[in-house]
N, C-alpha and C positions, 0 to 999 in steps of 0.2 A: 887836603887829606892829611890827617895826623899820622906821623911816623910811629908805628907801634913796635918797631924792630927790636928795641932794647927794653921794652916794658914787659915785666913779668907780673902776673896777677894771680894771687892765691884764691881760687874759686872753690877749693876743697882743702882738706887737711894735707893732701899731697902736693897741691899747687899745680897750676897749669901755665905753661909759657905761651905767650902770644907773640907770634912773629909778624903778623900782618892782620889788618882789620878784616879782610875777607875770611881768614881763618876764624876770627872771633865770631862773625855772623854764622859761619858754617858749623860751629860747635855750640849748639844751644845749651849744652850742659854747663857752660860757663855762667849762665844766668841762674843755675839751679841751686847750687850748694853754697850757703853762706858760711857753713862750718862754725868754728868757735868765735869768729869775728862778729857774728850777728848780722841780721838782715839789713839794718840801716848802714852799717859800715861797708858791707858788701856792695850795697847799691851806690854808696858814695864813690867807691873805687871804680865801678863801672861808669858812673857819670864822668869821672876824670878821664878814663880811657876814651870815652866817646867825644870828649872835648866840651862838655857842658860847663857853663858859668852860672849855675843856678844860684849859688850863694850870693854872688855879686848882683844878680838880677833882683833877688828878693831883698837884698840890702837897699838897693836903689828904690824899690817900691816902698820899703819901710820909712825911708827918708821923706818920701813924697806924700804918703797916705797914712792915716791912723791905723794902728794895729786892730785886729778883730776884737780883742778883749780889752781895749784901752779907752779910757774916758778923756784922754788928752784932747782938748778942744782946739789946740793950735794947728792940728792937722785934720784935713777933711777925710771922710771915709771914701773908699774907692767908689766912683760913681756908678750907680745902677744896681748894686747888690753886694752880697757877701763874697769877698775875694780871698779871705783868710790871710790877709797881710799880717806878717809877724810870726807865722808858724815857721819852725825850722824846716829847711829844704827837704829833709828826709821824713819828717812827720807829715809834711804837706802831701807827699806822694806815696803811692803803693810800692812796696819793695819789689825789686825785680824777681826775687825768689818766689813770692806769692803769685805774681802774674805768670811766671813760668809754670807753676804747678797746675793752675786752672787751664791755661792754654794747652798744656800737654794732654790734659784729659780730653780736650776737644778733638783729639786724633780719632775718636770714635765716630766723628762726623765732621771731617775737615771743612772749615769755613772758607768762603770766597770773598767776604767783605765784613770787616769789623768796624763798628763806629764807637768811638770813645767819647762819652758825654761828660764834659768837664775834664778835658784831656791834659790840662797842665802844660807840661813841656813835651808831651807826645812820646814819653819814654816807652809806652806800650808798643809803639811801632817797631822798635828795635828787636824786641823779643818775638813779636809776630813774624817779622821778616826772617828770623833765624829758624823758627819752627815751621811756619807755613809760608815759604818764599813767594807763592803765587797769590796769596791772600791780600786784598787791598786794605789799606788803613785810612780811615777818616777820623780826625780828631776835631772836636768842637770845644773851644775854650773861651771863657769870658774875658780874661785879662790879656790885653794886647801885648804887653811886654813879655809874657810867657810864650805867646805864639811866635813872636819875633825870634826869641832865643831858640825855641824848639825847631823852627824852620831852618835857622842857621846851621844847627848841628845835623839836621837831616841832610842838608846840602853838603856839608863838610864830609859826611860819611857815605855819600852816594845814594841816599834814599830819595830817588827822584820821583817815584810814583806815589808816594805817600802824601796825604793831604792833611795839613793842620790849619784850621781856619778860626778866625775870631767870630764867635757867634754867642748869642745869649739864648741858652736852651730853655729859659723861663719866659721868653717872649711869647705873647699870645699868638703870634704869627709863626712860631717855630714848629716845623714839622719834622718828624723822625725820618731820616734818610732810609732808603731801602738797604737792608743789610740782613745777614743771617746770624750775626752776633752783635750784641750791644754791651757796653760796660758802663756802669754808673757807680757812684759812691755817695757817702753822706756829705753832699756838697752844700747843703743849706739848711733852712728851717724845716720842721716837719711839714709845714704847709707847702713849701717849695718841692720837697720830695714827693708829696702826695700828688701835686699837679703833674709832675713828670711821669710818675707811675700810671696815672690815669691815661696817658697817651698810649702806653703799652697795652693797657686793657682794651683799648679800641681796636687794636690790630691783632690781639691774641688769637682769635678764632679765624683770622683771615690770612695770617702770614706764618711761615715756619721760621722760628728764630730761637736762639739761646740768649738769655739775659744773665750777665755776670754782675754780681752785686758785692760791693765792698762796704762794710760798716754795719754796726748793730742797728742803727736807727732805720736804715732802709730795709734791712731784713725784717725787723719787727713790723714795719709798716706793711710789708707784703703779707705777712702772716696774719695780721690783725684786720687789715682793711682791703686787701686785694687777694683773697684766698684762691681765686681762680688761677693766679699765676703759678701756684704750686700744687694745687689739688689734682689737677688733670694728669700731670706727668711727674709729680714729685719734685725733689730737689737734691742736689749733691752739695754737701757742706764741707768746706775746708776750714782751716783754723780761723781765718779772718775773712773769707770769701765764700759766697754761696752762688750756685749755678742753677738756673731755672730754664725751662723750655716750654714752647708752645706746641711741640710735636714729638719730642724724643723722650722716651721713658728713662727717668733718672733715679727713681726710688728702688 
């Protein structure tokens, strides 16, 4: 467990002192306000407090595999699909502030199980634990190294019930776990995104769930090719995230 006794973290313009990690989790507001520092810097400071070594992990991946936008033939691409090697650690992941905003909105219908599809390092689990302590978290991530690091930090901070697993969500055999909230983002090509959204279409009229979407490509795909996902109950749009539902009126 990291000793946070002498760490002070400015989560707002006034600043909030952190004496212990349990206080950090019990005060979700610390995830909420980036203030003048900006969302990415705010997220980097939280990563540091939690004990993440994301920059180091991504650097090791960049040494081993070709960057997503690089034609360098001396390194092979990450095996099996797009892993976004070479993106900055805070560009790669959704800022804590944005996740806090949409999860807070879900207090209208508190979830019991959230599944993060393309979970990266599982950062969403920490906010979920702070806002909905009883809600289970399951993260599925394609890149083994990110899963290993995410699980290390979960153990470090006492998140023993949360699950972060190495899974290929684009596998033909992949099935959506039972959950009442799913999170997805612009994780791959339009074809990849379309394949995953099609899975949600098959359960839309059978299951009650919320779908949290990060990214313009996925949002556009829903509105152009999967209108059922928003026409029935509308959508709630935040700055960079949209929320859809198969049962709850959002419009």
